[in-house]
KOLMAR-756210 format. One line per 10 residues: number of its first residue (from 1); their letters; for each residue y, x, z of C-alpha. Coordinates in Angstrom, 2 decimals, m for minus. Layout:
<recs>
NUM	A	Y X Z  ...
</recs>
This chain:
<recs>
1	MKFNKAKFKE	m61.40 65.25 13.68  m60.76 67.06 10.45  m57.47 67.74 8.75  m56.98 65.56 5.67  m55.98 68.06 2.99  m55.38 65.46 0.29  m53.11 63.38 2.52  m51.20 66.50 3.58  m50.56 67.47 m0.04  m49.62 63.89 m0.94
11	LREKRGLTLD	m47.11 63.61 1.91  m45.68 67.08 1.25  m45.08 66.26 m2.41  m43.79 62.76 m1.61  m41.20 64.32 0.72  m40.25 66.85 m1.96  m41.25 69.85 0.14  m42.56 73.06 m1.38  m45.30 75.26 0.01  m42.59 77.82 0.86
21	EIAKKCKVSK	m40.55 75.28 2.83  m43.57 74.16 4.86  m44.54 77.79 5.44  m41.10 78.73 6.76  m40.94 75.73 9.08  m44.44 76.45 10.43  m43.83 80.20 10.60  m46.83 81.04 8.41  m47.23 82.45 4.90  m47.18 80.40 1.72
31	QTVQKWEKHP	m50.79 81.47 1.16  m51.76 79.94 4.50  m50.26 76.59 3.53  m52.06 76.80 0.17  m55.33 77.32 2.04  m54.60 74.28 4.23  m54.48 72.25 1.02  m57.36 73.83 m0.88  m59.84 75.77 1.25  m62.87 73.57 2.06
41	TLQPLPKKIL	m63.19 74.57 5.73  m59.88 76.14 6.77  m57.46 73.89 8.61  m54.30 74.40 10.65  m54.47 75.02 14.37  m53.63 71.94 16.49  m50.19 73.38 17.29  m49.42 73.67 13.56  m50.72 70.15 12.90  m48.24 68.84 15.45
51	MLYKILNCKA	m45.49 70.74 13.64  m46.60 69.20 10.34  m46.33 65.69 11.79  m42.70 66.42 12.66  m41.89 68.16 9.37  m43.47 65.40 7.29  m42.14 62.66 9.56  m45.47 60.88 9.65  m47.36 58.86 12.24  m50.02 60.21 14.57
61	GELADYGTWT	m53.39 60.25 12.86  m51.93 60.13 9.35  m53.15 63.67 8.61  m56.58 63.03 10.14  m59.76 62.70 8.14  m62.15 60.57 10.13  m64.86 60.81 7.49  m67.74 58.41 7.84  m67.72 58.19 11.61  m68.87 54.87 13.01
71	AP	m68.78 53.57 16.54  m72.03 53.84 18.51
</recs>
């Protein structure tokens, strides 16, 4: 499962949270949060993803990017 960068940014902005606010709550730098949104391969560690679910008050799987996976 990949981290859905676009959905993360959308939810962050919808909740009115800045990169700095997310960074402080996740105990990382602002630059790290920027990379979560923009870097093509970098994504948060699972522990940080769980924190983001709580911070953004979203449902499990909402930050997941399932891509083009299909059932066998």
